[in-house]
N, CA, C and O atoms as CSV, one atom per row, in Angstrom:
chain,resi,resn,atom,element,x,y,z
A,1,MET,N,N,-57.980,-11.779,-5.148
A,1,MET,CA,C,-58.813,-13.104,-4.863
A,1,MET,C,C,-59.835,-13.068,-6.442
A,1,MET,O,O,-60.630,-12.140,-6.597
A,2,ASN,N,N,-59.718,-13.944,-7.300
A,2,ASN,CA,C,-60.385,-13.873,-8.522
A,2,ASN,C,C,-62.052,-14.005,-8.296
A,2,ASN,O,O,-63.056,-13.293,-8.299
A,3,GLN,N,N,-61.637,-15.451,-8.095
A,3,GLN,CA,C,-63.297,-15.727,-7.348
A,3,GLN,C,C,-63.287,-16.043,-6.672
A,3,GLN,O,O,-62.370,-16.682,-6.155
A,4,ARG,N,N,-64.891,-15.642,-6.021
A,4,ARG,CA,C,-65.759,-15.256,-4.829
A,4,ARG,C,C,-65.632,-16.680,-4.151
A,4,ARG,O,O,-65.465,-17.731,-4.769
A,5,LEU,N,N,-65.715,-16.572,-3.079
A,5,LEU,CA,C,-65.778,-18.065,-2.126
A,5,LEU,C,C,-66.223,-17.776,-0.951
A,5,LEU,O,O,-66.023,-16.604,-0.631
A,6,MET,N,N,-66.777,-18.445,-0.160
A,6,MET,CA,C,-67.333,-18.015,0.712
A,6,MET,C,C,-67.225,-20.046,1.822
A,6,MET,O,O,-67.224,-21.151,1.280
A,7,ALA,N,N,-67.153,-19.741,3.374
A,7,ALA,CA,C,-65.707,-20.451,4.047
A,7,ALA,C,C,-67.217,-20.636,4.986
A,7,ALA,O,O,-68.259,-19.981,4.993
A,8,PHE,N,N,-66.890,-21.509,5.529
A,8,PHE,CA,C,-67.881,-22.381,6.916
A,8,PHE,C,C,-67.155,-22.782,8.269
A,8,PHE,O,O,-66.526,-23.840,8.247
A,9,TRP,N,N,-67.165,-22.444,8.808
A,9,TRP,CA,C,-66.445,-22.652,9.814
A,9,TRP,C,C,-67.315,-22.983,11.241
A,9,TRP,O,O,-68.498,-22.647,11.177
A,10,LYS,N,N,-66.894,-23.570,12.455
A,10,LYS,CA,C,-67.824,-24.229,13.764
A,10,LYS,C,C,-68.336,-22.847,14.756
A,10,LYS,O,O,-67.948,-21.789,15.252
A,11,TYR,N,N,-69.277,-23.586,14.638
A,11,TYR,CA,C,-70.309,-22.189,15.662
A,11,TYR,C,C,-70.901,-23.338,16.539
A,11,TYR,O,O,-71.134,-24.463,16.097
A,12,ASP,N,N,-71.220,-22.761,18.409
A,12,ASP,CA,C,-71.346,-23.509,19.189
A,12,ASP,C,C,-73.478,-23.862,18.869
A,12,ASP,O,O,-74.083,-24.738,19.487
A,13,LEU,N,N,-74.023,-23.104,18.012
A,13,LEU,CA,C,-75.430,-23.411,17.887
A,13,LEU,C,C,-75.752,-23.677,16.655
A,13,LEU,O,O,-75.005,-23.538,15.686
A,14,PHE,N,N,-77.167,-24.174,16.637
A,14,PHE,CA,C,-77.571,-25.391,15.501
A,14,PHE,C,C,-77.404,-24.452,14.355
A,14,PHE,O,O,-77.514,-23.239,14.534
A,15,PRO,N,N,-77.167,-24.918,13.291
A,15,PRO,CA,C,-76.658,-25.917,12.800
A,15,PRO,C,C,-75.005,-26.152,13.027
A,15,PRO,O,O,-74.256,-26.904,12.402
A,16,TYR,N,N,-74.788,-25.496,13.832
A,16,TYR,CA,C,-73.091,-26.071,14.215
A,16,TYR,C,C,-72.127,-25.257,13.542
A,16,TYR,O,O,-70.909,-25.405,13.641
A,17,LEU,N,N,-73.014,-23.949,12.502
A,17,LEU,CA,C,-71.528,-23.502,11.272
A,17,LEU,C,C,-72.592,-22.191,11.091
A,17,LEU,O,O,-73.803,-22.150,10.878
A,18,LEU,N,N,-71.297,-20.867,11.324
A,18,LEU,CA,C,-71.687,-19.873,10.551
A,18,LEU,C,C,-70.779,-19.617,9.059
A,18,LEU,O,O,-69.807,-20.369,8.995
A,19,TRP,N,N,-70.899,-18.921,8.168
A,19,TRP,CA,C,-70.838,-18.898,7.422
A,19,TRP,C,C,-70.882,-17.181,6.305
A,19,TRP,O,O,-71.881,-16.469,6.208
A,20,GLY,N,N,-69.824,-16.970,5.771
A,20,GLY,CA,C,-69.502,-15.896,4.982
A,20,GLY,C,C,-68.682,-15.416,4.192
A,20,GLY,O,O,-67.581,-15.966,4.173
A,21,GLU,N,N,-68.908,-14.250,3.280
A,21,GLU,CA,C,-67.889,-14.400,2.026
A,21,GLU,C,C,-66.572,-13.837,2.032
A,21,GLU,O,O,-66.361,-12.632,2.170
A,22,ILE,N,N,-65.543,-14.849,1.857
A,22,ILE,CA,C,-64.165,-14.476,2.516
A,22,ILE,C,C,-64.034,-12.970,1.819
A,22,ILE,O,O,-64.642,-12.676,0.789
A,23,HIS,N,N,-63.271,-12.186,2.434
A,23,HIS,CA,C,-62.915,-11.629,2.368
A,23,HIS,C,C,-60.879,-11.374,1.589
A,23,HIS,O,O,-60.462,-10.680,0.662
A,24,SER,N,N,-60.027,-12.510,2.751
A,24,SER,CA,C,-59.042,-12.218,2.125
A,24,SER,C,C,-58.809,-13.275,2.768
A,24,SER,O,O,-59.466,-13.465,3.791
A,25,ILE,N,N,-57.587,-14.483,2.260
A,25,ILE,CA,C,-56.922,-15.717,2.955
A,25,ILE,C,C,-55.907,-15.698,3.242
A,25,ILE,O,O,-55.071,-15.747,2.340
A,26,GLY,N,N,-55.491,-15.623,4.554
A,26,GLY,CA,C,-54.193,-15.697,5.143
A,26,GLY,C,C,-52.771,-16.614,5.026
A,26,GLY,O,O,-52.752,-17.514,4.187
A,27,PRO,N,N,-52.019,-16.463,5.564
A,27,PRO,CA,C,-50.736,-17.606,5.180
A,27,PRO,C,C,-51.100,-18.807,6.005
A,27,PRO,O,O,-50.399,-19.790,5.765
A,28,CYS,N,N,-51.795,-18.924,6.691
A,28,CYS,CA,C,-51.913,-19.945,7.870
A,28,CYS,C,C,-53.246,-20.926,7.463
A,28,CYS,O,O,-53.491,-22.099,7.746
A,29,GLY,N,N,-53.900,-20.039,6.768
A,29,GLY,CA,C,-55.050,-21.005,5.832
A,29,GLY,C,C,-56.480,-20.252,6.400
A,29,GLY,O,O,-57.592,-20.774,6.468
A,30,SER,N,N,-56.019,-18.586,6.859
A,30,SER,CA,C,-57.366,-18.715,7.911
A,30,SER,C,C,-58.000,-17.500,7.176
A,30,SER,O,O,-57.344,-16.843,6.368
A,31,VAL,N,N,-59.523,-17.174,7.535
A,31,VAL,CA,C,-59.925,-16.159,6.422
A,31,VAL,C,C,-60.204,-15.142,7.021
A,31,VAL,O,O,-60.205,-15.046,8.248
A,32,TYR,N,N,-60.664,-13.641,5.693
A,32,TYR,CA,C,-61.106,-12.795,6.991
A,32,TYR,C,C,-62.582,-12.949,6.353
A,32,TYR,O,O,-62.866,-13.572,5.330
A,33,ILE,N,N,-63.487,-12.204,7.236
A,33,ILE,CA,C,-64.177,-12.422,6.645
A,33,ILE,C,C,-65.268,-11.120,6.836
A,33,ILE,O,O,-65.702,-10.958,7.977
A,34,GLU,N,N,-65.675,-10.292,5.887
A,34,GLU,CA,C,-65.559,-8.387,6.516
A,34,GLU,C,C,-66.694,-8.305,7.458
A,34,GLU,O,O,-66.729,-7.533,8.416
A,35,SER,N,N,-67.562,-9.092,7.152
A,35,SER,CA,C,-69.217,-8.655,7.738
A,35,SER,C,C,-69.097,-9.104,8.622
A,35,SER,O,O,-69.934,-8.591,9.365
A,36,TYR,N,N,-68.200,-10.284,9.481
A,36,TYR,CA,C,-67.791,-10.287,10.749
A,36,TYR,C,C,-66.996,-8.725,11.590
A,36,TYR,O,O,-67.165,-7.875,12.464
A,37,LYS,N,N,-66.068,-9.208,10.521
A,37,LYS,CA,C,-64.604,-8.404,10.853
A,37,LYS,C,C,-63.722,-8.831,11.751
A,37,LYS,O,O,-63.529,-8.345,12.865
A,38,ARG,N,N,-63.074,-9.929,11.165
A,38,ARG,CA,C,-63.052,-11.432,12.014
A,38,ARG,C,C,-61.717,-12.228,11.389
A,38,ARG,O,O,-61.558,-11.534,10.384
A,39,SER,N,N,-60.933,-12.968,11.346
A,39,SER,CA,C,-60.446,-14.208,11.061
A,39,SER,C,C,-61.191,-15.605,11.067
A,39,SER,O,O,-62.086,-15.537,11.910
A,40,PHE,N,N,-61.173,-16.615,10.568
A,40,PHE,CA,C,-61.482,-17.483,10.877
A,40,PHE,C,C,-61.123,-18.639,10.318
A,40,PHE,O,O,-61.008,-18.619,9.092
A,41,LYS,N,N,-60.777,-20.300,11.242
A,41,LYS,CA,C,-60.331,-21.314,10.417
A,41,LYS,C,C,-61.359,-22.304,10.045
A,41,LYS,O,O,-61.609,-23.294,10.733
A,42,PRO,N,N,-62.055,-21.953,8.732
A,42,PRO,CA,C,-63.124,-22.261,8.044
A,42,PRO,C,C,-62.584,-23.995,8.032
A,42,PRO,O,O,-61.393,-24.303,8.057
A,43,GLU,N,N,-63.802,-25.072,7.985
A,43,GLU,CA,C,-64.359,-25.883,7.769
A,43,GLU,C,C,-64.065,-26.594,6.663
A,43,GLU,O,O,-63.539,-27.666,6.365
A,44,PHE,N,N,-64.772,-25.284,5.939
A,44,PHE,CA,C,-64.543,-25.309,4.404
A,44,PHE,C,C,-65.120,-24.747,3.360
A,44,PHE,O,O,-66.345,-24.675,3.470
A,45,ILE,N,N,-64.640,-24.293,2.317
A,45,ILE,CA,C,-64.404,-23.384,1.614
A,45,ILE,C,C,-64.930,-23.821,0.106
A,45,ILE,O,O,-64.340,-24.637,-0.602
A,46,LEU,N,N,-66.493,-22.935,-0.357
A,46,LEU,CA,C,-66.687,-23.360,-1.823
A,46,LEU,C,C,-66.882,-22.237,-2.620
A,46,LEU,O,O,-66.689,-21.130,-2.116
A,47,PRO,N,N,-67.194,-22.325,-3.646
A,47,PRO,CA,C,-67.385,-20.964,-4.347
A,47,PRO,C,C,-68.944,-20.743,-4.023
A,47,PRO,O,O,-69.797,-21.566,-3.691
A,48,ILE,N,N,-69.031,-19.357,-4.229
A,48,ILE,CA,C,-70.155,-18.741,-4.046
A,48,ILE,C,C,-71.026,-19.093,-4.272
A,48,ILE,O,O,-71.843,-18.947,-3.363
A,49,GLU,N,N,-71.446,-19.646,-5.279
A,49,GLU,CA,C,-73.172,-19.991,-5.296
A,49,GLU,C,C,-73.437,-21.091,-5.240
A,49,GLU,O,O,-74.458,-21.574,-5.730
A,50,ASP,N,N,-72.137,-22.018,-4.326
A,50,ASP,CA,C,-72.401,-22.987,-4.270
A,50,ASP,C,C,-72.709,-23.018,-2.543
A,50,ASP,O,O,-73.564,-23.766,-2.069
A,51,GLY,N,N,-71.896,-22.116,-1.728
A,51,GLY,CA,C,-72.098,-21.741,-1.064
A,51,GLY,C,C,-73.210,-20.844,-0.234
A,51,GLY,O,O,-73.248,-20.820,0.996
A,52,GLN,N,N,-74.033,-20.172,-1.022
A,52,GLN,CA,C,-75.035,-19.493,-0.752
A,52,GLN,C,C,-76.764,-20.407,-0.864
A,52,GLN,O,O,-77.917,-20.285,-0.450
A,53,LYS,N,N,-76.173,-21.047,-1.461
A,53,LYS,CA,C,-77.210,-22.110,-1.635
A,53,LYS,C,C,-77.317,-23.186,-0.187
A,53,LYS,O,O,-78.352,-23.253,0.476
A,54,LEU,N,N,-76.228,-23.877,0.099
A,54,LEU,CA,C,-75.746,-24.350,1.395
A,54,LEU,C,C,-76.338,-23.179,2.775
A,54,LEU,O,O,-76.930,-23.578,3.778
A,55,SER,N,N,-76.051,-21.964,2.536
A,55,SER,CA,C,-76.132,-21.263,3.253
A,55,SER,C,C,-78.149,-20.834,3.505
A,55,SER,O,O,-78.773,-20.369,4.459
A,56,GLU,N,N,-78.426,-21.141,2.575
A,56,GLU,CA,C,-79.747,-20.766,2.676
A,56,GLU,C,C,-80.495,-22.373,2.917
A,56,GLU,O,O,-81.664,-22.565,3.250
A,57,GLN,N,N,-79.557,-23.308,2.671
A,57,GLN,CA,C,-80.505,-25.004,3.669
A,57,GLN,C,C,-80.400,-24.826,4.992
A,57,GLN,O,O,-81.157,-25.093,5.925
A,58,LEU,N,N,-78.938,-24.144,4.900
A,58,LEU,CA,C,-78.832,-24.098,7.049
A,58,LEU,C,C,-79.623,-23.074,7.657
A,58,LEU,O,O,-79.848,-23.107,8.866
A,59,ALA,N,N,-80.204,-21.875,6.680
A,59,ALA,CA,C,-80.738,-21.350,7.749
A,59,ALA,C,C,-82.618,-21.585,7.732
A,59,ALA,O,O,-83.507,-21.142,8.459
A,60,ASP,N,N,-82.620,-22.492,6.528
A,60,ASP,CA,C,-84.084,-22.992,6.969
A,60,ASP,C,C,-84.248,-23.979,7.833
A,60,ASP,O,O,-85.096,-24.213,8.693
A,61,LEU,N,N,-83.107,-24.627,7.387
A,61,LEU,CA,C,-83.078,-26.188,8.841
A,61,LEU,C,C,-83.697,-25.649,9.928
A,61,LEU,O,O,-84.741,-26.018,10.467
A,62,ARG,N,N,-82.586,-24.263,10.360
A,62,ARG,CA,C,-82.460,-23.421,11.318
A,62,ARG,C,C,-83.645,-23.044,11.510
A,62,ARG,O,O,-84.292,-23.749,12.285
A,63,ALA,N,N,-84.091,-22.272,11.120
A,63,ALA,CA,C,-86.126,-22.198,11.296
A,63,ALA,C,C,-86.571,-22.808,11.384
A,63,ALA,O,O,-87.562,-22.598,12.084
A,64,ASN,N,N,-86.410,-24.254,10.816
A,64,ASN,CA,C,-87.852,-24.921,11.056
A,64,ASN,C,C,-87.748,-26.286,12.081
A,64,ASN,O,O,-88.676,-27.075,12.255
A,65,LYS,N,N,-86.551,-26.368,12.647
A,65,LYS,CA,C,-86.232,-26.259,14.171
A,65,LYS,C,C,-86.711,-25.756,14.964
A,65,LYS,O,O,-87.206,-26.292,15.955
A,66,THR,N,N,-86.666,-24.257,14.638
A,66,THR,CA,C,-87.193,-23.095,16.018
A,66,THR,C,C,-88.585,-23.320,15.631
A,66,THR,O,O,-89.227,-23.407,16.677
A,67,LEU,N,N,-89.237,-23.435,14.768
A,67,LEU,CA,C,-90.718,-23.866,14.699
A,67,LEU,C,C,-91.081,-24.716,14.854
A,67,LEU,O,O,-92.279,-24.644,14.581
A,68,GLU,N,N,-90.873,-25.508,15.114
A,68,GLU,CA,C,-91.248,-27.297,15.566
A,68,GLU,C,C,-90.619,-27.280,17.040
A,68,GLU,O,O,-90.956,-28.224,17.754
A,69,ILE,N,N,-89.956,-26.555,17.456
A,69,ILE,CA,C,-89.313,-26.965,18.989
A,69,ILE,C,C,-90.594,-25.667,19.578
A,69,ILE,O,O,-91.039,-25.864,20.708
A,70,THR,N,N,-91.085,-24.505,18.856
A,70,THR,CA,C,-91.735,-23.547,19.615
A,70,THR,C,C,-93.658,-24.536,19.600
A,70,THR,O,O,-94.440,-24.523,20.550
A,71,LYS,N,N,-93.849,-25.109,18.505
A,71,LYS,CA,C,-95.019,-26.360,18.325
A,71,LYS,C,C,-95.275,-27.128,20.039
A,71,LYS,O,O,-96.133,-27.190,20.919
A,72,ILE,N,N,-93.608,-27.700,19.674
A,72,ILE,CA,C,-93.626,-28.621,20.995
A,72,ILE,C,C,-94.602,-27.908,22.230
A,72,ILE,O,O,-95.675,-27.842,22.830
A,73,ASP,N,N,-93.070,-27.403,22.008
A,73,ASP,CA,C,-93.041,-25.770,23.740
A,73,ASP,C,C,-94.740,-25.959,23.730
A,73,ASP,O,O,-95.318,-26.802,24.416
A,74,THR,N,N,-95.340,-25.108,22.913
A,74,THR,CA,C,-96.509,-24.703,23.017
A,74,THR,C,C,-97.681,-25.936,23.369
A,74,THR,O,O,-98.259,-25.733,24.437
A,75,GLU,N,N,-98.069,-27.053,22.701
A,75,GLU,CA,C,-97.895,-28.466,23.310
A,75,GLU,C,C,-98.234,-28.673,24.213
A,75,GLU,O,O,-99.401,-28.746,24.600
A,76,TYR,N,N,-96.888,-28.878,24.993
A,76,TYR,CA,C,-96.548,-29.099,26.381
A,76,TYR,C,C,-97.030,-27.997,27.295
A,76,TYR,O,O,-97.956,-28.419,27.988
A,77,LYS,N,N,-96.733,-26.740,27.542
A,77,LYS,CA,C,-97.525,-26.141,28.176
A,77,LYS,C,C,-98.824,-26.359,28.041
A,77,LYS,O,O,-99.138,-27.258,28.822
A,78,ASN,N,N,-99.528,-26.065,27.570
A,78,ASN,CA,C,-101.094,-26.944,26.920
A,78,ASN,C,C,-101.639,-27.849,27.623
A,78,ASN,O,O,-102.856,-27.877,27.802
A,79,LYS,N,N,-100.744,-28.798,28.170
A,79,LYS,CA,C,-100.963,-30.439,28.665
A,79,LYS,C,C,-100.457,-29.949,30.114
A,79,LYS,O,O,-100.635,-30.531,31.184
A,80,LEU,N,N,-99.958,-29.048,29.944
A,80,LEU,CA,C,-99.903,-28.598,31.357
A,80,LEU,C,C,-101.131,-28.121,32.315
A,80,LEU,O,O,-101.707,-28.553,33.314
A,81,ARG,N,N,-101.201,-27.116,31.550
A,81,ARG,CA,C,-102.310,-26.475,32.004
A,81,ARG,C,C,-103.769,-27.232,32.025
A,81,ARG,O,O,-104.558,-26.634,32.757
A,82,LYS,N,N,-104.232,-28.218,31.499
A,82,LYS,CA,C,-105.031,-29.066,31.624
A,82,LYS,C,C,-105.093,-29.464,32.923
A,82,LYS,O,O,-105.987,-29.271,33.747
A,83,ILE,N,N,-103.527,-30.333,33.080
A,83,ILE,CA,C,-102.925,-31.112,33.912
A,83,ILE,C,C,-103.335,-30.743,35.487
A,83,ILE,O,O,-103.932,-31.470,36.281
A,84,LEU,N,N,-102.774,-29.229,35.719
A,84,LEU,CA,C,-102.857,-28.852,36.530
A,84,LEU,C,C,-104.247,-28.240,36.878
A,84,LEU,O,O,-104.258,-28.131,38.104
A,85,TYR,N,N,-105.193,-27.878,36.461
A,85,TYR,CA,C,-106.467,-27.882,36.355
A,85,TYR,C,C,-107.293,-28.658,37.478
A,85,TYR,O,O,-107.878,-28.415,38.534
A,86,ILE,N,N,-106.999,-29.734,36.637
A,86,ILE,CA,C,-107.499,-30.680,37.086
A,86,ILE,C,C,-107.505,-30.751,39.178
A,86,ILE,O,O,-108.216,-31.092,40.124
A,87,TYR,N,N,-106.136,-30.144,38.846
A,87,TYR,CA,C,-105.888,-30.811,40.332
A,87,TYR,C,C,-106.140,-29.483,41.569
A,87,TYR,O,O,-106.109,-29.406,42.797
A,88,GLY,N,N,-106.410,-28.499,40.345
A,88,GLY,CA,C,-106.355,-27.188,41.057
A,88,GLY,C,C,-108.148,-26.812,41.488
A,88,GLY,O,O,-108.386,-25.720,42.004
A,89,LYS,N,N,-109.379,-27.872,41.203
A,89,LYS,CA,C,-110.051,-27.579,41.390
A,89,LYS,C,C,-110.254,-27.677,42.872
A,89,LYS,O,O,-111.292,-27.254,43.382
C-alpha cells in the first residue's frame, strides 16, 4: 500500500465504531489492523489524515458523553439522598 489509510468498522458501544490504520487489505475487502492483531470488514476507509481527524472527534464525543452521564448520575444520586433523608427522620 502506497497511501496510508484508516478503516472504521462497527462496534457495539458508543460511538458504535472502532478504527485503526490499515496494515493490509484482504482479497474479500477485509482489512488487517496491526494494533488489534485482527481483520475487520470496514464500514468505510479514509486517508490517514482524515481518519485521524474523525477518530479524534469520535473520541471527544465519547468522552463528553461519559462526562455528561456522570454529571447527571451524580445529580440524581444527590436528589435520591435528599428524598431518603426526609423519610428517614
